[in-house]
CHARMM internal coordinates of N, CA and C (Angstrom, degrees):
IC EDIT
DIST 1 N 1 CA 1.4626
DIST 1 CA 1 C 1.5279
ANGL 1 N 1 CA 1 C 108.96
DIST 1 C 2 N 1.2972
ANGL 1 CA 1 C 2 N 116.96
DIHE 1 N 1 CA 1 C 2 N 139.69
DIST 2 N 2 CA 1.4597
ANGL 1 C 2 N 2 CA 121.86
DIHE 1 CA 1 C 2 N 2 CA 176.55
DIST 2 CA 2 C 1.5153
ANGL 2 N 2 CA 2 C 109.80
DIHE 1 C 2 N 2 CA 2 C -70.92
DIST 2 C 3 N 1.3133
ANGL 2 CA 2 C 3 N 116.08
DIHE 2 N 2 CA 2 C 3 N 149.98
DIST 3 N 3 CA 1.4567
ANGL 2 C 3 N 3 CA 120.66
DIHE 2 CA 2 C 3 N 3 CA 178.30
DIST 3 CA 3 C 1.5198
ANGL 3 N 3 CA 3 C 110.39
DIHE 2 C 3 N 3 CA 3 C -75.27
DIST 3 C 4 N 1.3279
ANGL 3 CA 3 C 4 N 114.37
DIHE 3 N 3 CA 3 C 4 N 151.39
DIST 4 N 4 CA 1.4639
ANGL 3 C 4 N 4 CA 119.87
DIHE 3 CA 3 C 4 N 4 CA 175.85
DIST 4 CA 4 C 1.5217
ANGL 4 N 4 CA 4 C 109.56
DIHE 3 C 4 N 4 CA 4 C -74.36
DIST 4 C 5 N 1.3282
ANGL 4 CA 4 C 5 N 117.99
DIHE 4 N 4 CA 4 C 5 N 141.71
DIST 5 N 5 CA 1.4677
ANGL 4 C 5 N 5 CA 120.60
DIHE 4 CA 4 C 5 N 5 CA 173.68
DIST 5 CA 5 C 1.5410
ANGL 5 N 5 CA 5 C 110.27
DIHE 4 C 5 N 5 CA 5 C -59.79
DIST 5 C 6 N 1.2997
ANGL 5 CA 5 C 6 N 116.01
DIHE 5 N 5 CA 5 C 6 N 151.60
DIST 6 N 6 CA 1.4625
ANGL 5 C 6 N 6 CA 121.91
DIHE 5 CA 5 C 6 N 6 CA -176.41
DIST 6 CA 6 C 1.5312
ANGL 6 N 6 CA 6 C 112.62
DIHE 5 C 6 N 6 CA 6 C -54.40
DIST 6 C 7 N 1.3256
ANGL 6 CA 6 C 7 N 117.80
DIHE 6 N 6 CA 6 C 7 N -41.14
DIST 7 N 7 CA 1.4639
ANGL 6 C 7 N 7 CA 119.97
DIHE 6 CA 6 C 7 N 7 CA -179.50
DIST 7 CA 7 C 1.5365
ANGL 7 N 7 CA 7 C 111.49
DIHE 6 C 7 N 7 CA 7 C -63.31
DIST 7 C 8 N 1.3294
ANGL 7 CA 7 C 8 N 117.06
DIHE 7 N 7 CA 7 C 8 N -35.63
DIST 8 N 8 CA 1.4663
ANGL 7 C 8 N 8 CA 120.51
DIHE 7 CA 7 C 8 N 8 CA 176.85
DIST 8 CA 8 C 1.5292
ANGL 8 N 8 CA 8 C 109.64
DIHE 7 C 8 N 8 CA 8 C -63.60
DIST 8 C 9 N 1.3320
ANGL 8 CA 8 C 9 N 115.95
DIHE 8 N 8 CA 8 C 9 N -46.56
DIST 9 N 9 CA 1.4688
ANGL 8 C 9 N 9 CA 120.88
DIHE 8 CA 8 C 9 N 9 CA -179.28
DIST 9 CA 9 C 1.5244
ANGL 9 N 9 CA 9 C 110.16
DIHE 8 C 9 N 9 CA 9 C -61.14
DIST 9 C 10 N 1.3116
ANGL 9 CA 9 C 10 N 116.76
DIHE 9 N 9 CA 9 C 10 N -45.90
DIST 10 N 10 CA 1.4695
ANGL 9 C 10 N 10 CA 120.47
DIHE 9 CA 9 C 10 N 10 CA 179.96
DIST 10 CA 10 C 1.5220
ANGL 10 N 10 CA 10 C 111.00
DIHE 9 C 10 N 10 CA 10 C -61.34
DIST 10 C 11 N 1.3225
ANGL 10 CA 10 C 11 N 117.78
DIHE 10 N 10 CA 10 C 11 N -40.78
DIST 11 N 11 CA 1.4618
ANGL 10 C 11 N 11 CA 120.72
DIHE 10 CA 10 C 11 N 11 CA 178.93
DIST 11 CA 11 C 1.5284
ANGL 11 N 11 CA 11 C 110.81
DIHE 10 C 11 N 11 CA 11 C -65.73
DIST 11 C 12 N 1.3229
ANGL 11 CA 11 C 12 N 117.13
DIHE 11 N 11 CA 11 C 12 N -45.38
DIST 12 N 12 CA 1.4704
ANGL 11 C 12 N 12 CA 120.50
DIHE 11 CA 11 C 12 N 12 CA 179.22
DIST 12 CA 12 C 1.5249
ANGL 12 N 12 CA 12 C 111.92
DIHE 11 C 12 N 12 CA 12 C -58.69
DIST 12 C 13 N 1.3190
ANGL 12 CA 12 C 13 N 116.75
DIHE 12 N 12 CA 12 C 13 N -35.32
DIST 13 N 13 CA 1.4667
ANGL 12 C 13 N 13 CA 120.82
DIHE 12 CA 12 C 13 N 13 CA -179.62
DIST 13 CA 13 C 1.5273
ANGL 13 N 13 CA 13 C 112.45
DIHE 12 C 13 N 13 CA 13 C -65.75
DIST 13 C 14 N 1.3266
ANGL 13 CA 13 C 14 N 117.78
DIHE 13 N 13 CA 13 C 14 N -18.83
DIST 14 N 14 CA 1.4673
ANGL 13 C 14 N 14 CA 120.85
DIHE 13 CA 13 C 14 N 14 CA -180.00
DIST 14 CA 14 C 1.5262
ANGL 14 N 14 CA 14 C 112.17
DIHE 13 C 14 N 14 CA 14 C -88.61
DIST 14 C 15 N 1.3388
ANGL 14 CA 14 C 15 N 117.37
DIHE 14 N 14 CA 14 C 15 N -7.74
DIST 15 N 15 CA 1.4566
ANGL 14 C 15 N 15 CA 121.52
DIHE 14 CA 14 C 15 N 15 CA -172.45
DIST 15 CA 15 C 1.5207
ANGL 15 N 15 CA 15 C 112.74
DIHE 14 C 15 N 15 CA 15 C -100.06
DIST 15 C 16 N 1.3302
ANGL 15 CA 15 C 16 N 115.52
DIHE 15 N 15 CA 15 C 16 N 154.71
DIST 16 N 16 CA 1.4581
ANGL 15 C 16 N 16 CA 119.12
DIHE 15 CA 15 C 16 N 16 CA 170.73
DIST 16 CA 16 C 1.5248
ANGL 16 N 16 CA 16 C 108.20
DIHE 15 C 16 N 16 CA 16 C -77.93
DIST 16 C 17 N 1.3240
ANGL 16 CA 16 C 17 N 116.68
DIHE 16 N 16 CA 16 C 17 N 173.12
DIST 17 N 17 CA 1.4635
ANGL 16 C 17 N 17 CA 121.83
DIHE 16 CA 16 C 17 N 17 CA -173.84
DIST 17 CA 17 C 1.5277
ANGL 17 N 17 CA 17 C 113.06
DIHE 16 C 17 N 17 CA 17 C -59.83
DIST 17 C 18 N 1.3160
ANGL 17 CA 17 C 18 N 117.66
DIHE 17 N 17 CA 17 C 18 N -40.96
DIST 18 N 18 CA 1.4656
ANGL 17 C 18 N 18 CA 121.30
DIHE 17 CA 17 C 18 N 18 CA -178.41
DIST 18 CA 18 C 1.5274
ANGL 18 N 18 CA 18 C 111.30
DIHE 17 C 18 N 18 CA 18 C -65.34
DIST 18 C 19 N 1.3213
ANGL 18 CA 18 C 19 N 116.35
DIHE 18 N 18 CA 18 C 19 N -44.20
DIST 19 N 19 CA 1.4646
ANGL 18 C 19 N 19 CA 119.55
DIHE 18 CA 18 C 19 N 19 CA 179.26
DIST 19 CA 19 C 1.5309
ANGL 19 N 19 CA 19 C 111.10
DIHE 18 C 19 N 19 CA 19 C -67.55
DIST 19 C 20 N 1.3140
ANGL 19 CA 19 C 20 N 116.95
DIHE 19 N 19 CA 19 C 20 N -38.88
DIST 20 N 20 CA 1.4751
ANGL 19 C 20 N 20 CA 120.12
DIHE 19 CA 19 C 20 N 20 CA 176.85
DIST 20 CA 20 C 1.5142
ANGL 20 N 20 CA 20 C 110.70
DIHE 19 C 20 N 20 CA 20 C -58.99
DIST 20 C 21 N 1.3296
ANGL 20 CA 20 C 21 N 116.13
DIHE 20 N 20 CA 20 C 21 N -42.46
DIST 21 N 21 CA 1.4684
ANGL 20 C 21 N 21 CA 120.78
DIHE 20 CA 20 C 21 N 21 CA -179.51
DIST 21 CA 21 C 1.5242
ANGL 21 N 21 CA 21 C 111.52
DIHE 20 C 21 N 21 CA 21 C -64.39
DIST 21 C 22 N 1.3166
ANGL 21 CA 21 C 22 N 117.37
DIHE 21 N 21 CA 21 C 22 N -28.09
DIST 22 N 22 CA 1.4605
ANGL 21 C 22 N 22 CA 121.59
DIHE 21 CA 21 C 22 N 22 CA 179.27
DIST 22 CA 22 C 1.5356
ANGL 22 N 22 CA 22 C 111.12
DIHE 21 C 22 N 22 CA 22 C -78.38
DIST 22 C 23 N 1.3226
ANGL 22 CA 22 C 23 N 117.24
DIHE 22 N 22 CA 22 C 23 N -38.54
DIST 23 N 23 CA 1.4579
ANGL 22 C 23 N 23 CA 121.83
DIHE 22 CA 22 C 23 N 23 CA -173.74
DIST 23 CA 23 C 1.5373
ANGL 23 N 23 CA 23 C 112.98
DIHE 22 C 23 N 23 CA 23 C -87.18
DIST 23 C 24 N 1.3237
ANGL 23 CA 23 C 24 N 117.83
DIHE 23 N 23 CA 23 C 24 N -34.48
DIST 24 N 24 CA 1.4626
ANGL 23 C 24 N 24 CA 121.00
DIHE 23 CA 23 C 24 N 24 CA -173.50
DIST 24 CA 24 C 1.5298
ANGL 24 N 24 CA 24 C 113.68
DIHE 23 C 24 N 24 CA 24 C -56.55
DIST 24 C 25 N 1.3363
ANGL 24 CA 24 C 25 N 120.83
DIHE 24 N 24 CA 24 C 25 N -45.16
DIST 25 N 25 CA 1.4705
ANGL 24 C 25 N 25 CA 118.74
DIHE 24 CA 24 C 25 N 25 CA 179.38
DIST 25 CA 25 C 1.5361
ANGL 25 N 25 CA 25 C 113.33
DIHE 24 C 25 N 25 CA 25 C -59.84
DIST 25 C 26 N 1.3129
ANGL 25 CA 25 C 26 N 116.61
DIHE 25 N 25 CA 25 C 26 N -34.05
DIST 26 N 26 CA 1.4668
ANGL 25 C 26 N 26 CA 120.41
DIHE 25 CA 25 C 26 N 26 CA 178.46
DIST 26 CA 26 C 1.5253
ANGL 26 N 26 CA 26 C 109.90
DIHE 25 C 26 N 26 CA 26 C -70.48
DIST 26 C 27 N 1.3186
ANGL 26 CA 26 C 27 N 117.01
DIHE 26 N 26 CA 26 C 27 N -38.96
DIST 27 N 27 CA 1.4597
ANGL 26 C 27 N 27 CA 120.37
DIHE 26 CA 26 C 27 N 27 CA 176.57
DIST 27 CA 27 C 1.5225
ANGL 27 N 27 CA 27 C 110.95
DIHE 26 C 27 N 27 CA 27 C -64.17
DIST 27 C 28 N 1.3307
ANGL 27 CA 27 C 28 N 116.65
DIHE 27 N 27 CA 27 C 28 N -40.29
DIST 28 N 28 CA 1.4651
ANGL 27 C 28 N 28 CA 119.96
DIHE 27 CA 27 C 28 N 28 CA 177.87
DIST 28 CA 28 C 1.5292
ANGL 28 N 28 CA 28 C 111.16
DIHE 27 C 28 N 28 CA 28 C -64.38
DIST 28 C 29 N 1.3319
ANGL 28 CA 28 C 29 N 116.69
DIHE 28 N 28 CA 28 C 29 N -37.63
DIST 29 N 29 CA 1.4696
ANGL 28 C 29 N 29 CA 120.62
DIHE 28 CA 28 C 29 N 29 CA 175.48
DIST 29 CA 29 C 1.5262
ANGL 29 N 29 CA 29 C 110.08
DIHE 28 C 29 N 29 CA 29 C -62.43
DIST 29 C 30 N 1.3318
ANGL 29 CA 29 C 30 N 116.28
DIHE 29 N 29 CA 29 C 30 N -43.80
DIST 30 N 30 CA 1.4625
ANGL 29 C 30 N 30 CA 121.28
DIHE 29 CA 29 C 30 N 30 CA 179.03
DIST 30 CA 30 C 1.5292
ANGL 30 N 30 CA 30 C 110.58
DIHE 29 C 30 N 30 CA 30 C -59.70
DIST 30 C 31 N 1.3225
ANGL 30 CA 30 C 31 N 116.76
DIHE 30 N 30 CA 30 C 31 N -44.49
DIST 31 N 31 CA 1.4648
ANGL 30 C 31 N 31 CA 121.15
DIHE 30 CA 30 C 31 N 31 CA -179.67
DIST 31 CA 31 C 1.5253
ANGL 31 N 31 CA 31 C 110.54
DIHE 30 C 31 N 31 CA 31 C -65.54
DIST 31 C 32 N 1.3230
ANGL 31 CA 31 C 32 N 116.80
DIHE 31 N 31 CA 31 C 32 N -41.66
DIST 32 N 32 CA 1.4673
ANGL 31 C 32 N 32 CA 120.37
DIHE 31 CA 31 C 32 N 32 CA 179.83
DIST 32 CA 32 C 1.5294
ANGL 32 N 32 CA 32 C 111.14
DIHE 31 C 32 N 32 CA 32 C -61.22
DIST 32 C 33 N 1.3260
ANGL 32 CA 32 C 33 N 116.55
DIHE 32 N 32 CA 32 C 33 N -40.02
DIST 33 N 33 CA 1.4638
ANGL 32 C 33 N 33 CA 120.44
DIHE 32 CA 32 C 33 N 33 CA 179.41
DIST 33 CA 33 C 1.5239
ANGL 33 N 33 CA 33 C 111.58
DIHE 32 C 33 N 33 CA 33 C -78.53
DIST 33 C 34 N 1.3420
ANGL 33 CA 33 C 34 N 116.38
DIHE 33 N 33 CA 33 C 34 N -36.54
DIST 34 N 34 CA 1.4611
ANGL 33 C 34 N 34 CA 121.30
DIHE 33 CA 33 C 34 N 34 CA 177.33
DIST 34 CA 34 C 1.5100
ANGL 34 N 34 CA 34 C 115.89
DIHE 33 C 34 N 34 CA 34 C 67.92
DIST 34 C 35 N 1.3368
ANGL 34 CA 34 C 35 N 117.29
DIHE 34 N 34 CA 34 C 35 N 22.40
DIST 35 N 35 CA 1.4663
ANGL 34 C 35 N 35 CA 119.24
DIHE 34 CA 34 C 35 N 35 CA -175.53
DIST 35 CA 35 C 1.5255
ANGL 35 N 35 CA 35 C 114.35
DIHE 34 C 35 N 35 CA 35 C -120.62
DIST 35 C 36 N 1.3305
ANGL 35 CA 35 C 36 N 117.93
DIHE 35 N 35 CA 35 C 36 N -35.22
DIST 36 N 36 CA 1.4632
ANGL 35 C 36 N 36 CA 121.09
DIHE 35 CA 35 C 36 N 36 CA -172.05
DIST 36 CA 36 C 1.5269
ANGL 36 N 36 CA 36 C 110.93
DIHE 35 C 36 N 36 CA 36 C -132.35
DIST 36 C 37 N 1.3307
ANGL 36 CA 36 C 37 N 114.71
DIHE 36 N 36 CA 36 C 37 N 159.19
DIST 37 N 37 CA 1.4555
ANGL 36 C 37 N 37 CA 121.36
DIHE 36 CA 36 C 37 N 37 CA 179.41
DIST 37 CA 37 C 1.5222
ANGL 37 N 37 CA 37 C 112.39
DIHE 36 C 37 N 37 CA 37 C -90.14
DIST 37 C 38 N 1.3230
ANGL 37 CA 37 C 38 N 114.25
DIHE 37 N 37 CA 37 C 38 N -168.55
DIST 38 N 38 CA 1.4656
ANGL 37 C 38 N 38 CA 122.03
DIHE 37 CA 37 C 38 N 38 CA -174.59
DIST 38 CA 38 C 1.5239
ANGL 38 N 38 CA 38 C 109.98
DIHE 37 C 38 N 38 CA 38 C -113.71
DIST 38 C 39 N 1.3169
ANGL 38 CA 38 C 39 N 115.23
DIHE 38 N 38 CA 38 C 39 N 136.21
DIST 39 N 39 CA 1.4635
ANGL 38 C 39 N 39 CA 122.78
DIHE 38 CA 38 C 39 N 39 CA 177.37
DIST 39 CA 39 C 1.5229
ANGL 39 N 39 CA 39 C 107.20
DIHE 38 C 39 N 39 CA 39 C -115.81
DIST 39 C 40 N 1.3312
ANGL 39 CA 39 C 40 N 116.44
DIHE 39 N 39 CA 39 C 40 N 122.17
DIST 40 N 40 CA 1.4638
ANGL 39 C 40 N 40 CA 122.56
DIHE 39 CA 39 C 40 N 40 CA 175.40
DIST 40 CA 40 C 1.5198
ANGL 40 N 40 CA 40 C 106.26
DIHE 39 C 40 N 40 CA 40 C -109.81
DIST 40 C 41 N 1.3292
ANGL 40 CA 40 C 41 N 115.68
DIHE 40 N 40 CA 40 C 41 N 123.72
DIST 41 N 41 CA 1.4621
ANGL 40 C 41 N 41 CA 118.81
DIHE 40 CA 40 C 41 N 41 CA -176.77
DIST 41 CA 41 C 1.5208
ANGL 41 N 41 CA 41 C 110.13
DIHE 40 C 41 N 41 CA 41 C -139.07
DIST 41 C 42 N 1.3231
ANGL 41 CA 41 C 42 N 114.63
DIHE 41 N 41 CA 41 C 42 N 156.45
DIST 42 N 42 CA 1.4538
ANGL 41 C 42 N 42 CA 119.69
DIHE 41 CA 41 C 42 N 42 CA 176.59
DIST 42 CA 42 C 1.5124
ANGL 42 N 42 CA 42 C 112.57
DIHE 41 C 42 N 42 CA 42 C 141.53
DIST 42 C 43 N 1.3043
ANGL 42 CA 42 C 43 N 113.89
DIHE 42 N 42 CA 42 C 43 N -164.73
DIST 43 N 43 CA 1.4540
ANGL 42 C 43 N 43 CA 122.04
DIHE 42 CA 42 C 43 N 43 CA -176.72
DIST 43 CA 43 C 1.5159
ANGL 43 N 43 CA 43 C 112.55
DIHE 42 C 43 N 43 CA 43 C -97.01
DIST 43 C 44 N 1.3044
ANGL 43 CA 43 C 44 N 117.53
DIHE 43 N 43 CA 43 C 44 N -2.94
DIST 44 N 44 CA 1.4558
ANGL 43 C 44 N 44 CA 121.57
DIHE 43 CA 43 C 44 N 44 CA -176.45
DIST 44 CA 44 C 1.5129
ANGL 44 N 44 CA 44 C 110.88
DIHE 43 C 44 N 44 CA 44 C 97.45
DIST 44 C 45 N 1.3127
ANGL 44 CA 44 C 45 N 114.15
DIHE 44 N 44 CA 44 C 45 N 158.07
DIST 45 N 45 CA 1.4661
ANGL 44 C 45 N 45 CA 123.41
DIHE 44 CA 44 C 45 N 45 CA 178.94
DIST 45 CA 45 C 1.5213
ANGL 45 N 45 CA 45 C 112.90
DIHE 44 C 45 N 45 CA 45 C 53.16
DIST 45 C 46 N 1.3173
ANGL 45 CA 45 C 46 N 120.13
DIHE 45 N 45 CA 45 C 46 N -113.03
DIST 46 N 46 CA 1.4595
ANGL 45 C 46 N 46 CA 122.68
DIHE 45 CA 45 C 46 N 46 CA -172.37
DIST 46 CA 46 C 1.5239
ANGL 46 N 46 CA 46 C 113.45
DIHE 45 C 46 N 46 CA 46 C -78.33
DIST 46 C 47 N 1.3000
ANGL 46 CA 46 C 47 N 118.84
DIHE 46 N 46 CA 46 C 47 N -7.27
DIST 47 N 47 CA 1.4660
ANGL 46 C 47 N 47 CA 121.14
DIHE 46 CA 46 C 47 N 47 CA -174.95
DIST 47 CA 47 C 1.5211
ANGL 47 N 47 CA 47 C 112.42
DIHE 46 C 47 N 47 CA 47 C -112.55
DIST 47 C 48 N 1.3366
ANGL 47 CA 47 C 48 N 117.79
DIHE 47 N 47 CA 47 C 48 N 29.64
DIST 48 N 48 CA 1.4521
ANGL 47 C 48 N 48 CA 119.89
DIHE 47 CA 47 C 48 N 48 CA -179.57
DIST 48 CA 48 C 1.5229
ANGL 48 N 48 CA 48 C 111.40
DIHE 47 C 48 N 48 CA 48 C -101.80
DIST 48 C 49 N 1.3223
ANGL 48 CA 48 C 49 N 113.77
DIHE 48 N 48 CA 48 C 49 N 154.94
DIST 49 N 49 CA 1.4546
ANGL 48 C 49 N 49 CA 121.92
DIHE 48 CA 48 C 49 N 49 CA 178.71
DIST 49 CA 49 C 1.5235
ANGL 49 N 49 CA 49 C 107.54
DIHE 48 C 49 N 49 CA 49 C -139.01
DIST 49 C 50 N 1.3246
ANGL 49 CA 49 C 50 N 116.66
DIHE 49 N 49 CA 49 C 50 N 139.25
DIST 50 N 50 CA 1.4619
ANGL 49 C 50 N 50 CA 121.37
DIHE 49 CA 49 C 50 N 50 CA 175.14
DIST 50 CA 50 C 1.5209
ANGL 50 N 50 CA 50 C 108.19
DIHE 49 C 50 N 50 CA 50 C -120.68
DIST 50 C 51 N 1.3400
ANGL 50 CA 50 C 51 N 116.03
DIHE 50 N 50 CA 50 C 51 N 140.66
DIST 51 N 51 CA 1.4523
ANGL 50 C 51 N 51 CA 120.41
DIHE 50 CA 50 C 51 N 51 CA -179.76
DIST 51 CA 51 C 1.5145
ANGL 51 N 51 CA 51 C 110.56
DIHE 50 C 51 N 51 CA 51 C -151.92
DIST 51 C 52 N 1.3272
ANGL 51 CA 51 C 52 N 115.64
DIHE 51 N 51 CA 51 C 52 N 153.88
DIST 52 N 52 CA 1.4590
ANGL 51 C 52 N 52 CA 120.58
DIHE 51 CA 51 C 52 N 52 CA 171.09
DIST 52 CA 52 C 1.5228
ANGL 52 N 52 CA 52 C 105.58
DIHE 51 C 52 N 52 CA 52 C -75.26
DIST 52 C 53 N 1.3316
ANGL 52 CA 52 C 53 N 116.16
DIHE 52 N 52 CA 52 C 53 N 128.50
DIST 53 N 53 CA 1.4628
ANGL 52 C 53 N 53 CA 121.25
DIHE 52 CA 52 C 53 N 53 CA -172.68
DIST 53 CA 53 C 1.5239
ANGL 53 N 53 CA 53 C 109.66
DIHE 52 C 53 N 53 CA 53 C -124.51
DIST 53 C 54 N 1.3158
ANGL 53 CA 53 C 54 N 116.42
DIHE 53 N 53 CA 53 C 54 N 122.05
DIST 54 N 54 CA 1.4678
ANGL 53 C 54 N 54 CA 120.78
DIHE 53 CA 53 C 54 N 54 CA -177.62
DIST 54 CA 54 C 1.5214
ANGL 54 N 54 CA 54 C 113.12
DIHE 53 C 54 N 54 CA 54 C -66.48
DIST 54 C 55 N 1.3315
ANGL 54 CA 54 C 55 N 118.27
DIHE 54 N 54 CA 54 C 55 N -13.98
DIST 55 N 55 CA 1.4703
ANGL 54 C 55 N 55 CA 120.37
DIHE 54 CA 54 C 55 N 55 CA 178.28
DIST 55 CA 55 C 1.5336
ANGL 55 N 55 CA 55 C 112.33
DIHE 54 C 55 N 55 CA 55 C -88.34
DIST 55 C 56 N 1.3318
ANGL 55 CA 55 C 56 N 117.10
DIHE 55 N 55 CA 55 C 56 N -6.12
DIST 56 N 56 CA 1.4657
ANGL 55 C 56 N 56 CA 121.88
DIHE 55 CA 55 C 56 N 56 CA -179.68
DIST 56 CA 56 C 1.5303
ANGL 56 N 56 CA 56 C 107.94
DIHE 55 C 56 N 56 CA 56 C -104.65
DIST 56 C 57 N 1.3358
ANGL 56 CA 56 C 57 N 117.70
DIHE 56 N 56 CA 56 C 57 N 128.04
DIST 57 N 57 CA 1.4654
ANGL 56 C 57 N 57 CA 119.74
DIHE 56 CA 56 C 57 N 57 CA 179.75
DIST 57 CA 57 C 1.5275
ANGL 57 N 57 CA 57 C 111.21
DIHE 56 C 57 N 57 CA 57 C -62.21
DIST 57 C 58 N 1.3195
ANGL 57 CA 57 C 58 N 116.29
DIHE 57 N 57 CA 57 C 58 N 147.64
DIST 58 N 58 CA 1.4565
ANGL 57 C 58 N 58 CA 121.07
DIHE 57 CA 57 C 58 N 58 CA 178.69
DIST 58 CA 58 C 1.5351
ANGL 58 N 58 CA 58 C 110.40
DIHE 57 C 58 N 58 CA 58 C -55.40
DIST 58 C 59 N 1.3379
ANGL 58 CA 58 C 59 N 114.89
DIHE 58 N 58 CA 58 C 59 N 136.89
DIST 59 N 59 CA 1.4588
ANGL 58 C 59 N 59 CA 120.86
DIHE 58 CA 58 C 59 N 59 CA 178.58
DIST 59 CA 59 C 1.5105
ANGL 59 N 59 CA 59 C 114.66
DIHE 58 C 59 N 59 CA 59 C 87.85
DIST 59 C 60 N 1.3278
ANGL 59 CA 59 C 60 N 116.90
DIHE 59 N 59 CA 59 C 60 N -2.25
DIST 60 N 60 CA 1.4592
ANGL 59 C 60 N 60 CA 121.74
DIHE 59 CA 59 C 60 N 60 CA -179.02
DIST 60 CA 60 C 1.5295
ANGL 60 N 60 CA 60 C 110.20
DIHE 59 C 60 N 60 CA 60 C -108.66
DIST 60 C 61 N 1.3344
ANGL 60 CA 60 C 61 N 115.25
DIHE 60 N 60 CA 60 C 61 N 154.14
DIST 61 N 61 CA 1.4572
ANGL 60 C 61 N 61 CA 122.25
DIHE 60 CA 60 C 61 N 61 CA 176.16
DIST 61 CA 61 C 1.5306
ANGL 61 N 61 CA 61 C 107.62
DIHE 60 C 61 N 61 CA 61 C -119.68
DIST 61 C 62 N 1.3083
ANGL 61 CA 61 C 62 N 116.41
DIHE 61 N 61 CA 61 C 62 N 125.20
DIST 62 N 62 CA 1.4670
ANGL 61 C 62 N 62 CA 122.09
DIHE 61 CA 61 C 62 N 62 CA 175.71
DIST 62 CA 62 C 1.5198
ANGL 62 N 62 CA 62 C 106.96
DIHE 61 C 62 N 62 CA 62 C -106.97
DIST 62 C 63 N 1.3226
ANGL 62 CA 62 C 63 N 117.24
DIHE 62 N 62 CA 62 C 63 N 131.96
DIST 63 N 63 CA 1.4623
ANGL 62 C 63 N 63 CA 122.11
DIHE 62 CA 62 C 63 N 63 CA -179.83
DIST 63 CA 63 C 1.5059
ANGL 63 N 63 CA 63 C 108.39
DIHE 62 C 63 N 63 CA 63 C -118.00
DIST 63 C 64 N 1.3224
ANGL 63 CA 63 C 64 N 116.54
DIHE 63 N 63 CA 63 C 64 N 124.83
DIST 64 N 64 CA 1.4511
ANGL 63 C 64 N 64 CA 122.69
DIHE 63 CA 63 C 64 N 64 CA 178.24
DIST 64 CA 64 C 1.5238
ANGL 64 N 64 CA 64 C 108.92
DIHE 63 C 64 N 64 CA 64 C -124.94
DIST 64 C 65 N 1.3170
ANGL 64 CA 64 C 65 N 116.18
DIHE 64 N 64 CA 64 C 65 N 121.55
DIST 65 N 65 CA 1.4588
ANGL 64 C 65 N 65 CA 121.29
DIHE 64 CA 64 C 65 N 65 CA 176.60
DIST 65 CA 65 C 1.5067
ANGL 65 N 65 CA 65 C 107.74
DIHE 64 C 65 N 65 CA 65 C -104.24
DIST 65 C 66 N 1.3240
ANGL 65 CA 65 C 66 N 115.70
DIHE 65 N 65 CA 65 C 66 N 125.80
DIST 66 N 66 CA 1.4619
ANGL 65 C 66 N 66 CA 119.57
DIHE 65 CA 65 C 66 N 66 CA -179.66
DIST 66 CA 66 C 1.5082
ANGL 66 N 66 CA 66 C 110.58
DIHE 65 C 66 N 66 CA 66 C -111.83
END
COOR INIT
IC SEED 1 N 1 CA 1 C
IC BUILD
């Protein structure tokens, strides 16, 4: 398995276990593709969504709170 980019690791370290479990599969998808970064968006807690986003550079995490 490819290693996670440093920014992904740093972001995961700020999360509780439940949020990490939600974001990690998307980060692994991003690493497998190697083309785009991760966008985490939502209201926080139960209303968050993470996705691979073609507008985010690979290895970067974009956070949008709505």
